[in-house]
N, C-alpha and C positions, 0 to 999 in steps of 0.2 A: 350922404354917399351918392356918389354918381351912378347914372343909370345904368352904365355899361357894367360896374362891380356889382349891383344889384342882380342884375341878367346872370353874371358868372357865379355868383353863389348859388342861386337859384339852379341854375344848370349841375351843378356840383352835387347839391344835396337830391336833385332828382335821379341822378346817377347812382348816388349811394342806395337810395332808395329802390332803383331797380334792381343793383347787384343783391342787395340785402333780399330782397323778393325773389331771385333768379337763385339763392343758396339752398343747399340742404345741409341740415345738421344730422349727423349720425351719433347716436348714442347708444348705451347700454351697459351691461355689467358681464364681465368674463369670470367663469367659476368653473369648479371640478366636480360640481353637483352639490358640495357641501360647502364650502369657501369661495370667497372672491381669490383672485389671482393676481397678484402685482407684477408690473415690469412685462406684462405680455403687448408685443406690438401689433397694431390693428391697422390696416392701411388698405385704400382700393388699390388692387392690383394694376400695375403700369401707369399709375400716377404717383404725385409726389405728396398726396393729400393722406393724413392718417395721423395716429396719436398713440400715446403709451397708458396703459391702466395704470390706476392709483393703488393705494395700498388696500384698499376694500374690492380693487377691481374694476371698479368705475371708469368708463371712458368717454369722450367727447369729441367731437372735430366737425368741421365744415368743408363744403366742397361746392364748386361752381360747374361740377361736371353734370352731365344729362344722359340720359339713357341707362342701359343696363351695364353694370360693372361687376366684378368679382372681389367680395369683402374678404380680407385673409386676416389670420391670426396666428402668430406664432411665439413660442416659447421653450425655453431649453426643458427638456424633460417632458414635454408633451406632443402629441400628434398635431401638424400642421392642420389648420381649420379654415375652408373656404364655403362661402355662399354667395350666389348669384342675388343680387340686388338692383332694384330698378329707383333710378335718383329723378325725383321730383322736388319742386321746392317745398321747404317745409323742414318737420322734423321726424326722423326714422329712428325708431327703438328697434335695437336689434341685441338681444341676451346672446352671448356666446358659452358653448358647453365645450371647453377643452379635456381630450382625453388621454391619459397619461401615457406617454410613450415608454414600452419596456425594452431597457438596453442592459447591456453587460455590466455597466457601470453603476446602475442603481437598482438592478433587480436583485430579488432574493434568489437564494440557491439553496438546493435540496441538500442536507449536510448529514442527516441522522444517521449514526455509526460510522460515520467516514472521517478520516483524517487524509486530507490531501495536500501535497506538495509539489507544485508544478510552475513553469515558468508561463502556463496559460493565466495564472490566478494574480489577482491583485496583492493579496495577503495570504500568506501560507503559513500552516502551522510548523512544518519541517521542510527546510530547503533540502536540496542535495549535499550542500556543503556542509547543513547541520550533521549529515549521517556519517560523513568523515571526521568529523570534530568532535563528536561526542565521546567523552572518554571512557566510557563502559562499552562503546561499541566495537572497540579494537577494529575499525575499517569495515565491519560487516554489516550490511543492511539490516538483516533481521535483529542483529544483537542492538543496533540503534533504535530500532522500534520498539524495544522491550522498555525504554523508557517512557513510551507512552501508555496512558490508561487503557486497560483492556488486556494487556498481555501479560502473562505469566513469567516469573525469573525462573526459568528450568535451565540447569545446567548438565544434565546427564543424559540429553538427548537432543538432537538438532530439530530446528522447526518451531514454528510460533505456535504456542498454546494459549487460545484467547477465549475468554469468558467461560471457561468450563469446558471447552471444546479440546480434542487431542491434536498433536500437530497434524495428522492426517487429514483433519477437518480444515484445515487453512490451505487452500490454492494458490499458486503465484501464476500470474500471468506477465508475458513479454510482448509488447506491441499486439496485445488483444489475443493471443493464444496460450496454452497451457504450455507449462514448462514442466516436465518429467525430470526427478532427479537435479532437483535444483540445489541440493548440497552435496558436498562429498559424502561418500558412503562412511557411516559412521562404525566406530566401534564400540564394544560393551561398555557402558555407563560413561561415555565419553562423547561429548555433543562436538560434531563437526562442523564447519563454516559453510556458507553459500560459496557456490563458484564463480560468481559472478561479481565485477568489480563495481563499487555505487558509480564510479565516473562514467559509466555506460550509459547512465538515464538521466534523462531531463527531468522526468516527472515520476512522482511516486504516489499511489492512491491506497492507502490502508484503511480498509472498511473492516470493522469489528463486528458488522451485521448489518442485514436490513439491505445488502448490495444489490447493484443491477441485474436486470432478467437477461442483460447479455452474457452472463456468466454463470456458469452452474458447477456441479459436483463439488461443492465446499459447503459443508454443514453448518460451518460456523463463521468463516471470516475468507476474504480474498485480498490478495497482494497484487496490485496492478501496477506494473512497472512501463514506463515509457521509454524507448531509447533515443538518444538524441540524434538531431539531422545533420546537415552538413556542419563539419568544425569551422571555427572562425579563420582560420590559416593552417598551412602546412605546420607542422610541429612534429618532434620526436621527445621521447621520453626515456629517461634512465633512473632506476632504482636500486639501491643497495642496501641491505639492511641485514641484522644479526641471523636472519632466517632465510635469506637467500638473494635472487637477483632477477630484476625484471627491464625489459625495455621495448619500445615499441616505435613506431613510425605513423603519423596520418599526412596523408597527401592530399592537398585540394586542389583541383586543375583552376587553371589562370581564369575561366570564365565562371568559376564559383558555382558551377551548376552539378558537379560530382566530386566525389572523392572516394579515396581507398585506404585500408589501412591494415597493419599487423601487428600483433604484440607476442611476448614471449615471457613467463614467469618460471622460475627455476626454486623451489622451496625444499632446504635441507634443514632437519631440526637438531642435527649432531651438535653443533656449536651451544645452541640455547638449551639443550637437553643437559650438554655436559657442565653448563654452569648453573642450571636450575634442575636440583633434581626430582625427579618424579616418580609417582608410586608406582608407576609399571617398571617393570625391567625390560627396556627395548634391546631386542637382538637385531632389529631390523629397522632401525631408527626412520621416521615418516619422512619419504621424499614424494614430492610431487613436481611434474611437467603440467604446465597449462600454455596453450596457443591458442590465439583467436585471429580472425580474419575479417573485415567488413568493406561493403562498398555502398554507396548512398547514391543515387542520380535524382536530379530535380526534372521528374517527366513533364512539367508545365509551371506556370506562375503558383499552382494551387495543388499539384501534385507531387510526391516523392514514394522512389522505390528504396527499400533498404534491406540489405542481406548482411546478417551475423552469422558465424559459426564458432564453434569453439572444440578444442581437443585437450583432453585431459588424462592423465594417468596417475596413479598412486598406488604406492607400497608400504607396508608397514608389518611388524610382528612384536609380539610383547609376550612376556610371564607376568602370572600374578600368583600368589600363594592360593592354594585350592583349599576351599572350605570343606570339600566333601573328604578330602583325604588329606590330613595335615603335614603330612611328609612330603607331598607332591606339589607340582605347580601345573596350573591351567596355562596353556598357551593358545595365543589366536594370531592368526596371520590373514593378511587383506591384500587382495591385487584388485584394482579398479580402472577399467578403461572407459571412457565417455565421450561420445561426440554428439554435439547438439548444432541445429542449423534452424535459423529462422529468416523467413522472406516476406515482407509486409510491403504493401502498395495503398496509398491512398491517394483520391483523385476526385475533382469535381468533374462529375461527368454530364451535368446539365445545369441549367437556372436552378438554384436552390437543391439541387440534387448531389450527393457526395456517397463515394463506394470507398471503403475500407475492408480490404480482405488481407488474408496474410495464411502462412501453413507454418508448420515447425516439424523436425523430426529428431528423435534422440534413439542413440543406440547405446545402452549401457551392458556393461559386464562385470558383474562381482564374483570374484573367486576367493572364498571363505573356508578357512579350514581350522579345526580345534584339537586339543588334544591333551594328554599328560605327560609331563616328564618327571623324573626322581631327581635328586638331590644334586646328580651330577649333568643335569639336564639333558640327560637320554630320553627319547621318547620311550613309552610303556603303554601297556594296558591292565587296567585294574579291574578284576572280577566286581561286577555289579556296577561299575561306573565306565563300561564299554562305549555308552553313548558319546562320552567326552571326546572320542576320536572319530573326526568325521571330516568330510570334505563338502562342500555345497557350491555349486556351480551355477548362477544365475544369469540369464541372458534376457536382456529386454529390447523391444522394437516399440517405439511409441510415434504415432501421428495425428496431428491436430491440424485441421483446417477451419477456417472461420469466413464468413462474408457478411458485412454489416452495410445495408443501404439506409441512408439518411436523407430525409427529406425536410426541409426547413420552410416553414410558415410563417405568417405575420411576427413580427417582432422575434421574441426568442423560441417560441414555441416549435418543437420538431417531433417527426416521428422516426424510430428508427425501426428495422425489421430486418431479418437474416437467419442464417443456418450455422451450425457446427457439427464437424463429424471427428470422433475421436477412436482411433484404432490403437490397441494395446496387444502386445504378443508377448507371453512371460513365460519364457524356457526354465526348468529348473532340473538339476540332477542333484540328487543326495546320495553320497557314498558312504557306507557305515564302516566300521572298524574291521569288518571281516571281508570288505570290499564289495559287498552286495550293494547293488544299485537301484535308486527309485528314481524313476524320470517323473516329471509334472508339467502340465501345461494348461495355462489360463488365457483364454484368445477373447477378447472383448470389441465389438463394434457397437459404438453409441452416437446415435443420431440426435440431433437438437434443432428444435426452431423456436425461434422468440420474437416477441414484439415488444415496443417500448415508445412513451411518447412523454414529451414534456411540455406541460400545458401552463403558460404564464397567464393568468387572468388580470393580473395588474403585477406593478414594480413589486406589490406587497405580499401577493399571494402565487404559490406555484405549487404543481404537483408533478409526479413523476408516476406514470402508470403502467404496468408491463406485466408480461406473463412470459412462461417458458414450457415447451414442451420437450421430453427427451423420450427415449425409447432404447431399452439394453437388449441386445441379442443374447447376453450372459446368462441373463435370468428371464428373458422372453417377457420383460415387464415395461410399463410406460408409466410416465407421470405429468401432471400438468400442476405448475408452481406458480401462483399468483403473487405480484410484488406492488406495492402502494406506498408511496412517499408524501408527505404535504408540508409545506414550509411556510411560514408567516413571519414578514419582516415587522418587527414590534418597533423598531426606533431606526436611526440614521446606520449604527454599526452594528445593531444586535437583531436576532430573529430566534424563532422556535420551530422545530421540526419534527415530525412523528414519522414513523416507519413500520410498516408490517411486511412480512414475507413468507412464503413458504419455502424450504431450500431441501432437496434431496441429493444423497449420495450412495454410490456402491460402498458396500464393505469393503475393507482394506484386504488387499491381496494376499497378506501374509497370513491370511486365517481362510484363506481359500485352498482347495477346493471345500466346499460344505460337504457335511453329512446329511444334509436335507435341502428342499427348495428355499433360495431365499429372495428378498424383494430390497428395494431401497430402503436406507434409513432416511428419517426424516427430522427436521426442526423447523419449529415455527417461532419467529422472531417477532417481539413487539418493543418498540424502542421510541423514547421522547426525549428530547434535546432542547437545550438553550443555550445560544453562545452569542459573545461579544466579541468581534473583530475590529480591532483600529491598526494603525500604523505601529504602534509601539507596544500594544496589550492584547493578548488573547484571553478569553475567559470561557470556558465549554463545561457544561454539566450535563451529563447523561445519565437517564435511569433505563434498564431494561429487563424483561423477562424473555427466558427462552424454552421452549419446551420439546422435550426429544421424544419421538416415538420411533418404534421398529429397530431399536438399537440389536446389535447382533449380540447374541449368546453363544459362548463356547464349551466344548467338552475336550477332555484330553485324550489322546489314543496311545498314551503312555509315554510319548517323547515330545509331543507339540500340542497346542492347543488350536482347534480348527472351528469353524462356525456351525454351530447346529440349529439355530434358528432365529428370528427377528422377534423374540418375545421381550428383548430389552427398553427400559424408558429412563427417562429422567429428567430435570428442568434445572435451570440455573437463572439466577435473578441478583440484581445489585445494583450500584451506580458507579459514575467514574468522574473523576474532576481533574481538568486541566487549567493552569494558568501559566502564561508567559508575561514577561514584563522585560521591555528593552530601554525603559525610562528613568524608572526610578532610581536606582543605582547609576551614577555615571560610568558611561562606557562598559556597563556590564549588561549581560544579556542571560536571564536564567528562566529556567520552568519547573514547574511543580506537578507532578501527577499522581492521583491516588486511585485507588479501585477496592471495592469492596463486593466481594462475590460469594454468595451463599448457592452452593449446587450440590446436587447428588445423583447418580445414574445407578442403574441396575444393568450391568453388560458386563460382555465377557464370561469370567468364572464367578463374579460376584454373587453370595448369597442372596443378597438383596440390595436395596438402593442406599447407597454409602457416599461420602464425599470422596471423589477419587484422587489418587495419590500425587497427581499433577496440579492440583488445585490447591492456593492459599487462600484464606478468607481475605486479608488485606495485603497488598502492595503499593509501593509509594517508591517514588525517584524525584531525586532533586538534581538538576544539570546547572551548571554556572560555566559561563565563558566570559573572559575579557582577553583584550587585545591591547598591548600597550605597546602604541607606535615608536616612543623613542628608544625601546629595547627589540624593536622587530619580532616580537615575541607574543603568541597567543597561551593563553592558560586557561585549562580545560579540566573541570572536576566533575566527577559523577557520584552521587550515593544513591546505591539501590536497597531496598527493604522489603521483606516479606515475613509474613508471620509464617510458622512451621506449618508443615504439608502432613497429611497422615501417611502412614505405611502400612502394609498388611502383608502376612503370608498366609494367604488361601490354600487348603489341602483338601484333597478327595477323600470323603470319609465313606469306607465300604459298606461299613454298618449300616448307616442312613442312607447312602447311595447318593450322597449329596456333597456340595462343597461348604467346607466349614472355616472360619478363622482359625488359624494355629497361633497366631501371633497379630498383636497390631500396636501401634502407638503414632506418636506426632514427633516430628522433628524439630530441633530447634530453630529458632527464627533466623534468616537469612539476610545477612549484611555483606555490604561489598561498597569500597571507597576506591576509585580510580582517579588516575591525574595523568595528564598530558601535556606536554610544550611543543608548540610549532614555531620553530625558528626562521624567519624570513631574511638571510643576509643580502639580496639584492632590492631590499625593500626601496629604498630611497635611491636607486640608481638607475636613471630615467634610460641611458643609454645602453642597460644591460639587455643582453641578447638572450636570456637564459633566467629560468625563474626557478630558484632552489629551495626546498623546505627540508629542513632537519627536523625529525620527529623523535621524542622520546615519549613513553607511555610506559604506566606501571598499573597494573590490576591488582586490587585486593591490596593495596597500601600497607593497611594495617595489620594482615594475617588474620582475618577475622576466619574461625572455624565454619566451614560450609559443610553442612551435610544434605546432601537431596533426598536420601532414602536408605534403605538397607538392601543388602545382597542375601540371600538365603542358601544354605546348602540345601543339595537336593532333597534330604529328609526333612530339612525345617528345624534341626536341632542347633544349628548354629547360624549366627547372622554377622553381617560386618557392614560398616558403613559405607555408602558410596559418597565419594569426596573427590574434588577436582584434582586433577592429575599432580598439580602443585599449586601451593599455597597462593604464590605471587607469580607473575609473570612479568618481564620487563621487555621491550622492542625498543630498539633503536634502529634509525633508518634514514636515510637520504634519498630524495626524490626531485630530479633536475627535469623541466620541461625545456626544450628548445623550441622558440620561435613563437612562444604564448606565454604572456605575463599574468598569471591569474591571482596577483597579490592581493587586487582590489576585491576579487571576490572573498578571499579569505576574511580581510580586515571587516570588509561591510557585513559581513554574516556573523563577525564576532563583537560587533560594537551594538 
């Protein structure tokens, strides 16, 4: 080898030796305290030097950099890691501990006691379209929710009866504020519908217990509805059916920052009742008018102002054969005028601070009248039954204001606090058969303060801790209600939750004024839940125990029951099951719900603690939906079942000065099979400027005998089944939207 070549080789080897001695090797292991993490990117900041951790979390790389640098590590689902290191020739061992990043995509959610359907959630139990396509729901929000576990199948009265609670123990909120008179005024032994269309709402939270401290005055359950924001585009709608007409218009501004809209609906049941015989003899067929208006304004990128108002009127009158005197007829008349306003505002007011505020006002007037008529339909007064001839004028003014301030912290942790004010003013005027008049007034100012925090310790562990304070001017009493919920993520799509809470509520106004001082009624909830939710499946099981204290007891003044004490008590226990499957059967979506309820209570005029007449031990529902694209038709079916409910006739025994059972028994099991078709003629027409749906629905297709209970004569000697106004009801309608094609929504929610 030539001398020059030797010199070159020696020089190159010396250079390599110098470079090797000048390098720094950085190595270590990346863990999350328990296990190594694979795929973590480790590097020196502002350089190209770095490596990726292996399957056990180990990493190693070399660098020729000198001095102080920042070592970084990053991985999806973990918080970024940074550490200052001093680079010197040799080996530097640095073990890296990554902390889990808490995100909405991976974090557990507190769900004990709650079914949520909202466009904010990745997976929902029921979506808004589900509500209007559930065959047994008849397009009514609360009727559709009866297909979920926890709710009872009650047909003789409006409202949601949940887990052993009365309908008055379930309160409904729109955009955070309480809604009074959510339902149309009911008639004796006939359930009424809700006043609000399901299409008004983008989110539905149905809590069967253990709900948030932001809501109060609901002993058993809370239904929380969130109205839609700006519409997708300007549109109009028209509806024609066998029971009436409807139409409306929504105008979206060109800058898409504001909108306004109006709607009107007219309902006349004359044609339907002419075709389908009713048990009642209507001399004034129900006629309803409903008009509403709204506007929405984007106040900023993060804020929106929403206003909604509705005005409705209702008239009806009917006769039924009287149980008290067999040759006469009982008559009932109803006139109702209702007005509702809701104004809400949400806005980000500072970094990580948010304000939600709202006010609502309801003005409601019911004019009720009863009487007796003879065989010729002539008004008459019968000795001993004079009380059947009366007039009752009820006027109510209700105002609710609420403010919630929210502060977000690291990750998803958040603190909410605020206050609420409720004002109610109920005037009544009772006019007896002899024109003697008895006025009444119940006025209440209820103030509340609340605070609640969501604490996310990791993606797998979360807690919701809160409390609520209320003061009543009517009773001059205050209460403090703690609330606590915990959730633990047991798997990628599964979790377990528990909830505890104390809930207070004023006695219902129909039992006021009281004959003695009263206080709040109280319920304590204990709930444990397991659920597994994926794109195609939802499995949910829940056990609960609810203890009642301070329920009201009543005494009779001869014509009506009024509250006499808070000596009532009771409990409710049981379990719920829910299964929804969108995959097993091709193009079929179905769900099954089941509830077991064991409840007793001693309240009102009950002699002792018994199972109330509105509670069935077993209830179940099967809902099936299938959309056939070739036929442009959606098929929906629902089967609802409930075991028999108890019924009682409780009379006052003068000899013992106490209430006694005069009659008691149990109704037959309740069954209902309903079916509906939705036909979309414009489905495959991409140039269509309108979206049309033809609807056919039939309730109780097989004509099952349904007995809700028994009605007794005044002396208790005779009784009569309480049954639906008709065995079967058929609805046929056509609904057209101009400007918005919602066919994809209908199809996607039915596959």
